C-alpha positions in Angstrom: 0.0 0.0 0.0 1.3 3.4 -0.9 1.9 5.9 1.9 0.8 9.6 2.0 1.6 12.5 4.3 -1.2 14.5 5.8 -0.2 18.0 4.8 3.1 19.4 6.1 2.8 17.3 9.3 5.0 14.2 9.8 1.9 12.0 10.0 2.3 9.3 7.3 -0.5 6.9 6.7 -1.7 4.4 4.1 -3.1 6.1 1.0 -6.5 4.6 1.8 -7.7 4.3 5.5 -10.6 2.4 7.1 -13.6 4.2 8.5 -14.9 2.0 11.3 -18.2 3.8 12.2 -20.4 1.5 10.2 -19.3 -1.6 12.2 -21.1 -0.2 15.3 -23.3 2.7 14.3 -25.3 4.4 11.6 -25.9 1.7 9.1 -28.3 -0.6 10.9 -27.6 -2.7 14.0 -24.0 -3.0 15.3 -22.1 -5.9 13.8 -20.7 -8.8 15.8 -17.5 -7.7 17.4 -15.9 -11.1 16.9 -16.5 -10.7 13.1 -15.2 -7.1 12.9 -12.0 -7.7 14.8 -10.6 -10.1 12.1 -11.8 -7.6 9.4 -9.8 -4.7 11.0 -6.8 -7.0 11.4 -7.2 -8.1 7.7 -6.9 -4.4 6.8 -3.6 -4.1 8.7 -2.3 -7.3 6.9 -3.2 -5.6 3.6 -1.2 -2.4 4.4 -3.8 -0.2 6.0 -2.3 1.9 8.8 -5.0 4.6 9.3 -8.2 3.8 11.2 -11.0 6.2 12.1 -13.4 6.0 15.0 -15.2 8.3 17.5 -16.7 8.2 21.0 -20.2 8.8 19.6 -20.1 5.7 17.3 -22.2 3.4 19.4 -21.6 5.4 21.6 -18.3 4.0 22.9 -18.4 0.5 21.5 -16.6 1.4 18.3 -13.6 2.7 20.2 -13.6 -0.5 22.3 -13.7 -2.5 19.1 -10.9 -0.6 17.3 -8.8 -0.6 20.5 -9.1 -4.4 20.9 -8.6 -5.2 17.2 -5.5 -3.0 16.9 -3.9 -4.0 20.2 -1.3 -6.3 18.5 -0.2 -3.5 16.2 0.6 -0.7 18.7 3.1 1.8 17.2 2.5 0.4 13.7 -0.9 2.1 13.0 -2.5 5.5 13.3 -5.9 5.8 15.1 -8.0 8.9 14.8 -10.9 9.6 17.1 -13.1 12.6 17.9 -14.6 14.8 20.5 -17.3 17.5 20.5 -20.7 16.0 21.2 -22.5 16.0 24.5 -23.9 12.5 25.3 -26.9 11.9 27.5 -25.6 10.0 30.5 -28.8 7.9 30.7 -29.4 7.0 27.0 -25.9 7.6 25.5 -27.7 9.5 22.7 -26.2 12.7 21.3 -27.6 15.7 23.2 -26.0 18.7 21.3 -22.5 19.9 20.9 -19.9 20.4 23.7 -16.3 21.5 22.9 -15.7 23.1 26.3 -12.0 22.6 27.2 -12.8 20.6 30.3 -15.1 18.3 28.3 -12.4 17.8 25.6 -10.0 16.7 28.3 -12.5 14.3 29.8 -13.3 12.7 26.4 -9.5 12.4 25.7 -8.9 10.5 29.0 -11.8 8.1 28.3 -10.9 7.5 24.7 -7.3 6.7 25.7 -8.7 4.0 28.0 -11.0 2.5 25.4 -8.4 2.5 22.7 -5.8 1.2 25.0 -3.2 3.6 23.9 -0.9 6.1 25.6 -1.5 8.9 23.1 -4.3 9.6 20.6 -2.6 9.8 17.2 -5.2 12.3 15.7 -7.9 14.0 17.7 -10.6 15.7 15.7 -13.2 18.2 16.8 -16.2 16.2 15.4 -18.3 19.3 14.6 -17.6 23.0 15.2 -19.3 24.2 18.5 -20.6 27.8 17.9 -20.7 28.3 21.7 -17.0 27.8 22.3 -14.4 29.9 20.5 -12.3 27.7 18.3 -9.2 29.3 19.9 -10.2 27.7 23.2 -10.7 24.4 21.5 -7.3 24.5 19.8 -5.7 25.6 23.1 -7.2 22.7 24.9 -5.9 20.2 22.4 -2.5 22.0 22.4 -2.3 21.3 26.2 -3.1 17.6 25.6 -0.3 17.5 22.9 2.2 19.1 25.3 1.2 16.5 27.9 1.8 13.7 25.4 -1.8 12.5 25.4 -2.5 13.6 21.8 -0.1 13.7 18.9 -2.1 15.6 16.2 -5.1 18.0 16.1 -7.8 17.8 13.5 -11.1 19.4 12.5 -14.2 18.0 10.9 -16.6 19.8 8.6 -15.1 23.1 9.5 -15.2 26.2 7.3 -12.1 28.1 6.1 -12.3 30.9 8.7 -12.5 28.4 11.6 -9.7 26.4 10.1 -7.5 29.5 9.9 -8.3 30.6 13.5 -7.6 27.1 14.9 -4.4 26.7 12.9 -3.0 29.9 14.3 -3.2 28.5 17.9 -2.3 24.8 17.2 -1.3 23.6 13.8 -4.1 21.5 12.3 -2.8 18.3 10.8 -6.0 17.2 9.0 -9.5 18.2 8.1 -12.1 15.4 7.8 -15.1 16.4 5.7 -17.4 14.7 3.3 -16.0 14.7 -0.3 -16.7 12.5 -3.3 -17.9 12.9 -6.8 -21.4 13.6 -5.5 -20.4 16.0 -2.7 -17.9 18.5 -4.0 -18.4 21.4 -1.7 -14.8 21.5 -0.3 -13.4 22.2 -3.8 -14.2 25.9 -4.0 -12.7 27.3 -0.8 -11.6 24.5 1.6 -9.1 22.6 -0.6 -7.2 25.8 -1.7 -7.0 26.9 2.0 -5.7 23.5 3.1 -3.1 23.5 0.3 -1.9 27.0 1.4 -1.7 26.0 5.1 -0.2 22.6 4.6 -3.1 20.6 6.1 -4.1 17.1 5.0 -7.6 16.2 3.9 -9.5 13.0 4.9 -12.7 12.6 2.9 -15.4 10.6 4.8 -18.2 8.9 2.9 -15.9 8.8 -0.2 -18.3 6.3 -1.8 -21.4 8.5 -1.1 -22.5 6.4 1.9 -22.5 3.3 -0.4 -24.4 4.8 -3.3 -21.4 5.2 -5.6 -20.5 1.5 -5.4 -23.4 0.8 -7.8 -24.9 -1.7 -5.4 -27.9 0.5 -4.4 -30.9 1.7 -6.3 -34.4 3.0 -5.6 -35.5 -0.6 -4.7 -32.9 -1.0 -2.0 -34.5 -1.7 1.4 -32.5 -0.2 4.3 -32.8 -1.4 7.9 -35.1 0.7 10.0 -32.2 1.9 12.1 -30.1 2.9 9.1 -29.6 6.7 9.2 -29.7 6.9 5.4 -33.4 6.6 5.7 -33.6 10.3 6.8 -31.2 11.6 4.1 -32.9 13.4 1.2 -30.4 11.9 -1.3 -31.6 8.4 -0.5 -35.3 8.8 -1.4 -36.2 6.5 -4.3 -36.6 9.5 -6.6 -33.2 10.9 -5.8 -31.5 7.6 -6.1 -33.1 7.1 -9.5 -32.0 10.5 -10.7 -28.4 10.1 -9.3 -27.9 6.8 -11.0 -26.3 8.8 -13.9 -23.2 9.3 -11.7 -22.9 5.6 -11.0 -23.3 4.9 -14.7 -20.4 7.3 -15.4 -18.2 5.5 -12.9 -19.2 2.2 -14.4 -18.3 3.2 -17.9 -14.8 4.5 -16.9 -14.4 1.3 -14.8 -15.1 -1.0 -17.7 -12.3 0.5 -19.6 -9.9 0.4 -16.6 -11.1 -3.1 -15.5 -12.2 -1.5 -12.2 -15.4 -1.3 -10.3 -17.4 2.0 -9.8 -16.2 2.1 -6.2 -12.6 1.8 -7.3 -13.0 4.6 -9.8 -14.6 6.9 -7.2 -11.7 6.3 -4.8 -9.1 6.6 -7.5 -10.6 9.9 -8.6 -10.3 11.2 -5.0 -6.7 10.0 -4.7 -5.9 11.8 -8.0 -7.1 15.2 -6.8 -4.3 15.9 -4.3 -1.3 14.0 -3.0 -2.4 14.8 0.6 -5.9 13.4 0.3 -6.5 10.1 2.2 -10.1 8.7 1.9 -11.5 6.5 4.6 -14.1 4.2 3.0 -15.9 2.0 5.6 -17.1 -1.6 5.2 -18.1 -4.6 7.2 -17.1 -7.1 4.5 -13.7 -8.5 3.5 -14.3 -8.6 -0.2 -15.5 -5.0 -0.1 -12.3 -4.0 1.9 -10.2 -5.7 -0.8 -12.1 -4.0 -3.6 -11.6 -0.5 -1.9 -7.9 -1.1 -1.3 -7.5 -2.1 -5.0 -8.4 1.5 -5.9 -4.9 2.6 -4.9 -3.5 0.8 -7.9 -6.0 2.2 -10.4 -4.2 4.9 -12.6 -6.4 7.6 -13.9 -4.7 9.6 -16.7 -5.2 13.4 -17.2 -7.5 12.4 -20.0 -9.5 10.1 -17.8 -9.9 12.8 -15.2 -10.9 15.3 -17.8 -13.5 12.9 -19.1 -14.9 12.3 -15.6 -15.0 16.1 -14.9 -16.7 16.9 -18.2 -19.4 14.2 -17.8 -19.9 14.9 -14.1 -20.4 18.6 -14.8 -23.5 17.6 -16.9 -25.1 15.7 -13.9 -27.0 17.6 -11.3 -27.0 15.6 -8.0 -30.6 15.4 -6.7 -31.4 15.7 -3.0 -29.7 17.5 -0.1 -26.8 15.8 1.6 -28.4 16.0 5.1 -31.7 17.2 6.5 -31.5 20.9 7.3 -31.0 20.6 11.1 -27.9 18.4 10.5 -26.6 20.5 7.6 -26.6 23.6 9.9 -23.8 21.9 12.0 -21.4 21.8 9.0 -19.1 24.2 7.3 -18.9 26.8 10.1 
């Protein structure tokens, strides 16, 4: 597996990471831990060194899973986790945002225990908290870095002004935001700012929450607990309309002897050398398919063809319902 550096930092990771959220949260019932541990370890065996989790995934059980699965590989892999939500102590459900410095410290201590590590490799603010100045957030993480409890600071779904203000207090190693051929918001302002500042970019949902794999259509039945049920882009009408994007990936893939998912990931890797997508999966054959994208070469002509065709396609449906979208891009 090729390696990439996240921006100007010395954090080097596999060109494709593994997003672990879906193993415990978001896409239907949590999967069996005893099935997911071998999958995570299979990723390591295949060269993956970058794993993504968060306290809210579950909550807590995803960090436990990742910590246990990666215990034999301490020092060989990079684990990213996140802070920034207030969790209801009784139900464990999200109860708003909380990036107050004392809360950040508390989350760090608990995540260290669950992950079984001495330092968190990359600690992201999960969503920007409008009630806490970003300078205070960056300052709190800076203290944890000075104490050796955190190695790198990251932001998620933050806007350019917030990124700049945070970076001035504690250098930001990576921004994690949604980016794919059907979610291209970061291109206009965010990517140029990251390039200027030397910050790496970690696209989550690089396969459009599964849609860009070509394995979903308007007849796909999702589990009742799958959060895609509330996403405007996953209504049958939107999925039917957005099929044009999958067809584009498929036509390029046929020529390259690659799947739509591999073309979608290869396209991301071709955008910048400091982009590291983190597709998630719960299946070994899907993991191997995703990792195969690292060896798919897209020529300038291929990229131009994708760009030209994609510009003719208008993606139908908002990314999130409005109340969730309001928490992004601040």
